[in-house]
C-alpha positions in Angstrom: 129.3 123.3 128.5 126.0 121.8 127.6 125.3 120.4 124.2 122.5 122.1 122.6 119.9 119.4 122.2 116.8 119.5 119.4 113.9 121.0 120.9 110.9 118.8 121.0 108.0 119.4 119.5 105.4 120.6 122.7 102.5 118.6 120.7 104.5 115.4 120.2 103.6 112.7 122.5 106.3 111.0 124.8 106.6 107.3 124.8 105.4 105.7 127.8 107.2 102.7 128.9 105.8 99.5 131.3 109.0 98.7 133.3 108.8 96.7 136.5 111.7 97.4 138.6 114.4 94.9 138.6 112.7 93.4 136.0 115.0 91.8 133.0 114.3 93.1 129.2 112.9 89.6 128.7 110.5 89.8 131.6 109.5 93.1 130.6 108.5 92.2 127.1 106.8 88.9 128.2 104.8 91.2 130.7 103.8 93.7 128.1 102.9 90.6 125.6 100.7 89.0 128.3 98.9 92.3 129.4 98.1 93.2 125.9 97.0 89.7 124.9 94.8 89.9 128.4 93.5 93.7 127.6 92.3 92.4 123.8 90.5 89.4 125.3 88.9 91.7 128.1 87.8 93.8 124.8 86.6 90.6 122.9 89.1 91.2 120.1 90.8 88.4 118.6 94.1 90.4 117.2 95.7 93.5 117.7 94.7 96.2 115.6 97.1 97.8 113.3 98.6 101.2 115.2 96.9 103.4 112.5 93.7 105.8 112.5 91.7 102.8 111.9 93.0 100.5 114.3 92.9 103.4 117.2 89.2 104.0 116.3 88.6 100.1 116.5 90.2 100.0 119.9 88.7 103.1 121.5 85.3 101.7 120.4 85.9 98.2 121.9 87.2 99.6 125.0 84.1 101.8 125.5 81.8 98.9 124.7 83.6 96.6 127.2 84.5 98.3 130.0 82.1 100.3 131.7 82.5 103.8 133.1 81.8 104.0 136.8 82.7 105.4 140.3 81.1 102.7 142.7 84.5 102.0 144.5 84.5 105.9 145.4 80.9 105.3 146.8 82.2 102.4 148.6 84.9 104.2 150.5 87.6 102.7 148.5 90.7 104.8 147.3 91.5 105.2 143.8 94.9 104.0 142.7 96.0 105.1 139.0 99.3 103.5 138.8 99.6 101.2 135.6 99.3 97.8 137.7 96.3 98.9 139.9 94.6 100.3 136.7 95.3 96.7 134.9 94.1 94.4 137.9 90.8 96.4 138.4 89.7 96.9 134.8 91.0 93.5 133.2 91.9 91.0 135.7 88.9 91.9 137.9 86.8 92.8 135.1 85.6 96.0 136.8 85.2 99.4 135.4 86.4 102.9 136.4 86.6 106.6 135.6 88.8 108.7 133.7 92.1 108.4 135.5 91.8 104.6 135.4 90.6 103.9 132.3 92.9 106.5 130.2 95.8 105.0 132.6 95.0 101.6 131.1 94.4 102.7 127.7 97.9 104.9 127.7 99.9 102.0 128.5 98.3 99.4 126.0 98.4 102.2 123.0 102.3 102.2 124.3 102.5 98.6 123.9 101.1 98.8 120.6 103.7 101.3 119.3 101.5 104.1 119.8 103.6 107.0 121.8 101.3 108.9 123.9 100.9 111.4 126.8 97.9 112.5 128.9 96.5 115.8 129.0 94.2 117.5 131.4 90.8 119.1 130.6 87.9 120.9 131.8 84.5 119.3 131.5 81.9 121.9 130.3 79.3 119.0 129.6 76.6 119.9 132.2 78.4 122.9 133.9 76.7 125.8 135.4 77.4 128.9 133.0 78.9 130.8 135.7 81.3 128.4 136.8 85.0 127.6 135.8 85.2 123.6 136.2 88.5 122.2 137.6 90.7 120.2 135.4 90.0 116.9 136.3 89.3 114.9 132.9 92.1 113.3 131.6 92.7 112.1 128.1 95.8 111.2 125.7 97.8 112.9 122.9 99.1 110.3 120.5 100.6 110.4 117.2 99.9 108.8 114.1 101.8 109.3 110.7 103.4 112.1 112.2 100.7 113.8 113.3 99.1 114.5 116.6 95.7 113.0 117.9 93.7 112.8 120.9 92.3 109.6 122.3 89.8 109.4 125.1 88.5 106.0 126.4 87.5 107.6 129.6 84.9 110.1 129.0 81.7 108.7 130.5 79.3 111.7 129.3 79.3 110.1 125.9 81.0 108.4 123.3 84.2 110.4 122.0 86.0 109.3 119.2 89.8 109.7 118.2 90.3 112.6 116.4 93.2 114.6 114.5 94.3 117.7 116.6 93.4 119.9 113.6 91.2 123.0 114.2 87.6 122.5 112.7 88.1 118.9 112.3 84.9 116.7 112.8 84.0 113.2 113.1 80.9 111.5 113.1 80.1 108.3 115.7 77.6 105.4 115.2 75.3 107.1 117.4 74.4 109.8 115.3 76.4 112.6 117.0 78.9 114.7 115.4 82.3 116.0 117.0 84.5 118.8 116.5 87.5 120.3 117.5 88.0 123.8 117.7 91.1 125.9 118.6 89.7 128.6 121.0 92.6 130.1 122.9 96.5 129.7 123.9 98.2 127.4 126.1 97.4 128.8 129.7 94.1 130.3 129.1 91.1 129.3 131.6 88.9 128.4 128.6 91.4 126.2 127.2 93.4 126.0 123.9 91.1 123.5 122.3 87.6 123.0 122.7 85.8 119.5 121.9 82.0 119.8 121.0 79.2 117.7 120.6 75.9 118.0 118.2 73.8 115.2 118.6 71.0 113.1 120.6 71.1 114.1 124.3 69.7 110.5 124.9 73.0 108.9 123.7 74.8 110.8 126.7 74.7 110.1 130.5 72.3 112.7 131.1 73.9 115.7 131.7 73.5 117.2 128.1 70.7 119.3 127.6 68.3 118.5 124.6 70.1 120.2 121.6 70.5 120.1 118.0 73.7 122.3 117.8 77.0 122.3 119.3 77.4 121.9 122.7 80.8 122.0 124.6 82.0 118.8 125.7 85.7 119.8 127.5 88.4 122.0 126.8 92.1 121.2 127.2 95.7 122.6 126.0 98.8 120.8 125.5 100.7 121.4 128.4 103.0 118.8 129.8 101.4 116.7 132.9 103.5 115.0 135.4 102.4 111.8 137.2 101.9 114.0 140.4 99.2 116.3 138.5 97.3 113.1 137.7 97.6 112.0 141.0 96.4 115.3 142.6 93.5 115.5 140.3 92.4 112.2 140.9 92.9 112.8 144.8 90.5 116.0 144.5 87.8 114.3 142.1 87.7 110.9 144.1 87.7 112.5 148.0 86.6 116.1 147.7 82.9 116.3 149.3 80.0 117.2 146.9 82.0 116.6 143.7 80.0 114.6 140.8 81.7 111.7 141.8 81.6 111.6 145.5 78.2 112.7 145.9 76.2 110.4 143.4 76.6 106.9 141.5 77.1 107.1 138.1 77.5 104.0 135.6 77.6 104.2 131.8 78.8 102.2 128.9 78.8 102.6 125.0 76.4 100.0 123.3 76.8 98.5 120.0 73.7 100.5 118.9 73.5 103.0 121.6 74.3 104.3 125.0 73.2 103.3 128.6 73.3 105.1 131.8 73.0 104.9 135.6 72.6 107.8 137.5 71.6 107.3 141.3 68.7 105.1 140.8 67.7 106.2 137.3 68.5 103.9 134.3 68.4 105.2 131.0 68.8 103.0 128.0 68.8 104.1 124.4 69.6 102.0 121.5 68.1 101.0 117.9 66.5 104.6 118.0 64.3 104.1 121.3 64.7 105.2 124.5 63.9 103.7 127.8 63.9 105.4 131.0 63.3 103.2 134.7 63.6 103.7 138.4 66.0 100.8 140.0 64.2 99.8 143.0 66.6 97.5 145.3 69.9 96.3 145.6 69.2 92.9 143.5 67.7 95.0 140.8 70.8 97.3 140.7 73.0 94.5 140.9 71.1 92.9 137.7 71.3 96.0 136.0 75.1 96.2 136.1 75.6 92.6 135.0 73.2 92.7 132.2 73.8 96.0 130.7 77.0 97.1 132.2 79.0 93.7 132.3 79.8 94.5 135.5 79.6 91.6 138.4 79.7 93.5 141.8 78.0 91.2 144.4 74.5 92.1 145.7 76.2 92.5 149.5 78.2 95.2 147.9 75.5 96.8 146.1 73.6 97.0 149.3 76.5 99.0 151.0 76.2 101.8 148.6 74.9 104.9 149.9 72.2 104.9 147.6 70.6 101.7 149.3 72.5 102.2 152.8 70.7 105.2 153.7 67.2 104.0 152.5 64.5 103.6 155.2 64.7 100.2 156.8 68.3 99.1 155.4 
């Protein structure tokens, strides 16, 4: 007979481990320690934050300010790999950026290394979506646990800065950009509209341009707490990075959170909002684009690779 086991709380995150095959316990521990140290150095943090609410908020903010959200490898025809080794190599070792499947894979592994169990959730992004369209579940965020309570964490939403939030109906948070964020329970597991809805009210200039001007709440994304298997993430990543005419296969996207604002590149249009002032201009050529990547987004993409982007490769005379 099967022994009866204790039923698991569906909102409780699973503990993620980074364990290479054939590695000894000592080598695994060293690998995790070294990766965490390299990650903190990438973020400009002298020490690991405490595994509490303030520490999680500080780590997520540092991640968003240091590692740009971008899809340039997709536009260069390169495959997007979302295993832990590949995400770490790209975002930390090679100091590139990435999109949600890469960003939150790295963030998940680093949270686990800090002793914060977590698991992925899939979401539908409503920001900028047409009102008559139900978007696919192609955004990944994380469910973690602090002091026995579930929280969402998201270092991979490129549209705006989203803070960690407790999974409580009606909870709200304000971010340094002046925006307000709240979570509402709007349905049940399996509902097309999601079980939970994240909303934002704040300056549209502090987004990647998809947010319409508004002074009231706008939906960002919805999700439920259904378990997500690795193959679900692989499927979502493959669809998002290869299907023609998705946001990430059709246009060039780069964004980053600034200490006092937000910067975004959509195709050749650069927008910067900081210290209460906004600036917009059009990128003129590969050298200008590479310079903006380096100076604003901390991305050192060689000008020769920038010139291969469809944005410039299809230009007359290219």
